[in-house]
Each structure stands twice: as structure tokens, then as C-alpha cells.
N, C-alpha and C positions, 0 to 999 in steps of 0.2 A: 359198329353202326347198327342202329335199330332197323327193324323191318320197314317201318314207316319212312325212315330216311332213305333207305334203298329204293323204295317206290317213288320217292320224291325227286330222285336224281335228275330227271329230265323235265320236271314241271308236273304239277298235280292235275289230274284229270278225273273224270267220273269213274268211280270204282276203285280208285287208288286208296291206300291207307291214309288216315288223317295225320296231320302234323301236330305233334304233342307239344304244347307251349307252357312254359312257366313264366308267370308275370311277377316282376320284382319292382316294387315302388313303395315308398313309405307313406304315401297318401292313399287311403282306402278308396276315395272317390275316383282317383285315377284308375286304380285296378278295376273297380266296378264298371267304369266306362269302357275300358279295354275289353273286359270279359263280355260285356253286352254286345258290342258290334263285331268282335271276333267270332262270337257264337253264332252269328248269322251266316257264316261261311261253313258249309258242310265239310270242307277240307281241313278245317282247323279245330283243334280241341284244347281248351285251356284246362290243364290237369291240376294246377295248383297255383297258389299265390304266396308271395313272401314280402315282408315289409322292410327287410334289410339284407345286406350281403351274406351275413352269417347264416340266416335262415334259408336263403337261396341255395347256399352250398349244401346244407343238410338235405333239403328237398331234392336237389339235383342228383346227389349221390344215391338217394333212395329211388327216385322215379325215372332217372335218365331221360329227360325231355329231349326233343329234337332241336328246339329253339328256345332260348331264354331272351325275353325282352327285359332289359336291365336298366333301371334308373341309375344315375351316377352319384347323386348327392343324397346319401342316406346315413342314418345313425348306425352305431355298432360296428358295421363294416361297410365301407363305401363300395360303389360299383366297380371301380377300377381294380381295387384289391381283389374283389370277388372274381372278376374276369380272369385275372392272372391265375388264381387257384383252379378255376374251371378249365382253362386251357391245358394245364398240366395234368389234371386228374381225369377229365372227361373230354378228350380231344374230338369225339364225334358229336358233341353238342355244340351248336353254333350260338354265339351271343350277339344280339343287336343292342348296342348301347343306346340309351335314351337320354336326351339332354334338352334343356330349355333354350340355350343359345348356341349358335354356331361357333362363337369365339371362345367358348369355355375351354380352358386348358384340360379339363377332364376328358374331353373328346379325344385329344391327342394321346392322353394317357391310356384311354380305352383301346385305341388302335395299337399302341405299343404292347399292351397287355394281351392282345390277340382277338379283340372283337372283329367280327367279319364286316362290320359297318356300324352306322349309327343313324338314328332318326331324331328329328326335332319333335317336340311335343305338340306342335301345331300341324303335324303331318295329317293329311286327309285320310279318312278311313280306308278308301280303296288303295291308296298308295302304301299304307301300312301293311295291308293284306298282301299286296304284291311283293313288298320287301321281305316279309316273313317267309313267303313261299320261295323267293330267291335265295334267302339265307339257308333254308332247309336243303336246297339243291346245291349248296356250296358256292353260291355266287356272291362275290364281294359287292357290298351296297354302298356306293359312293356317289354323291352328287358332284357336279363339276366344281362348284364352289368349295365343297369339302375337300376334294382332291387337291385343289390349289393350296388350301391352307395346310393340309397335312403334308404336302410336298415340302413346304417351308419348315414345318415344325418337327416332323419325324425324321430323325437322322438316318442317313444311309448306313447299311451294314458295314462294319469294319472288316476289310480284307475278306470278302466273301469267297468261298471256295468256288472254283469254276464249274459251271453247269455243263452237262453233256449236250450234244445237239438235240437229242430227244427231250431232255428236261427243258431246254430253251423253247422248243415247240410247245410243250405243255404250259410253260409259264406265259407265253404269248397269248394262248387261248384263255387261260385262267384269268389273265389280267383284263381281258375284254368281257368278263362276266360269264363265261361258259361254265356249266356244271361239269362234274366228272363224267356223267353219261354223254354229254354233248362233246366233250373233248375226246372221249373214247371213240365215238362215232366218226368224228372228223379225222382222227389219226389212225383209224382202223385197228384199234388195240382194245384189250379188255378193260372194263371199268376198274377192276382190281389193280391192273397195271398202272392206270392213271393215278389211283390213290397212292400207290407206292412212289410214283414219280413226284407227286405233290409233297409227300412226306420228306423225300430226299431234297427237294428244292428248299423247303422251309429250313431244314437242318443246315444245308450248305450256306444259305443266306444268313442264318442266325436270327431268323424272325419267328414270331409266334403265330402268325396267321396269314391267310390268303390276301387280306387287304394290304398288309405291309409288302408282301411279295409283288402285288400289282403296282404299288408305288415304286418299287425298285425297277420294275419293267419299264416304267415311264422314264425314270432317271437315266437308265442306260440306253434309252432310245429304241427299245424293243417295240413299244407302241406309242402313239401320240397321246398326250394328256386328254384330248377330247374323247378317246376311246374308253376312258373311265367313267364317262358321264352316265349316271344312273338316276332316273327320276324316282327318288324315294322321299 
């Protein structure tokens, strides 16, 4: 985890390290627009841009961004494929998928690949900033409508290994959008211990990211679907 991610664990405030962002979109005008209004927030720093998934992978390996804002429909390598590589190679980098329509099957593929959430391209600037900061803190970014669709489309883990009581506690809080720092505070344990529990949870459930784990928590009745509601 980068120093900036560690500082971002409980939300960004004055004096904290900035969140380093990689923008990935094959349309330069989209990247320029994103860079312009993200640059207005002192907590955010756009460190690079990429026009396809392959370029995004190369830059991510070199720069280790905290958050990647990833388009899904691109030439050379699409966003879903890139997300899969990123989750395996750079697990401390969170990816927010970007799409034009809620019904796009690429959204489901992105979550399966390990995206922490997704945004529609008509998202308001302030909502985008809030979602990026939440992703940097390890918070799954799902609107209620998205959660309902993903619940239908993303298959449940096959024969998941049983979680311990403490792992179940962590999953419950994770699924309601709490960051590792917030979970640690609520359970009175170290943040490093929470990170270890989250890793064990993902491995036992056989999923790639926190968003899939949150969906599993709803499926088994650990939290109500309404608890996934995130205004992004």
C-alpha cells in the first residue's frame, strides 16, 4: 500500500497525502475533462493518462497509482481485461470502472474482474470525487440500482470456504462501505489485521474484490440490499 493510500484509509482531510489517479479512456476529450475538474480538488492528483488497457497496465506498473478510473470499451485491450491483470499484479491499486450505460454487460465483467465499483459517464463532478475518495479508502462503490443488477448477473461463489466469526464481522462492515481504518476502529483491532482478514475473506469466497464480497454478504443475508446503497 502506498503512503497516500494509508493516509486515505479513513477519508481524506486537510494535510493528508493526495490520492494519485491514473485516467484511462480512449477519448482525449474525456480525459481532458476529467483532469480539469479533478485538478480542482487538492486531495486528488492525476499522475498520468492512458488511451487503452495495455497502456494503462504499463503505466500502473511503473507509477503504482492509488486509484485508476477505467473506461471499459477501448481498443488494443479493453477495460475488463485490464482490470483482471491489475487485480492480480497490483492488489493495492483500486479500479473504478467507467461506462456509458448501466445495462452494459461490461459492468458485470468489470466487477467479476475485481473493480471496486463503477461510475456512469454522466456522473456529477462532486459525486465522482466522492467515489474516488471512497475507492481509495477501500469502500465498495455501488448504487442501489447497480447492486440489484449485479445481484442478478454476478454468480455466487461456488462452495465458498466457511468464514470465521471475526471474518464474518469484517465482511459485514466491509459490505456497508466501511474502510479498513473504520473497520479497525469499530472492531478495536489493528488496520493491518483488518487487511489480513479482508485478504482471507476474498480467498475463501473465491472472489477478486470487495464489491463481489459485499454482494455475497447480501446473498447470505448478512446485510440488507439497501445497505449497499452508495450515491455515486
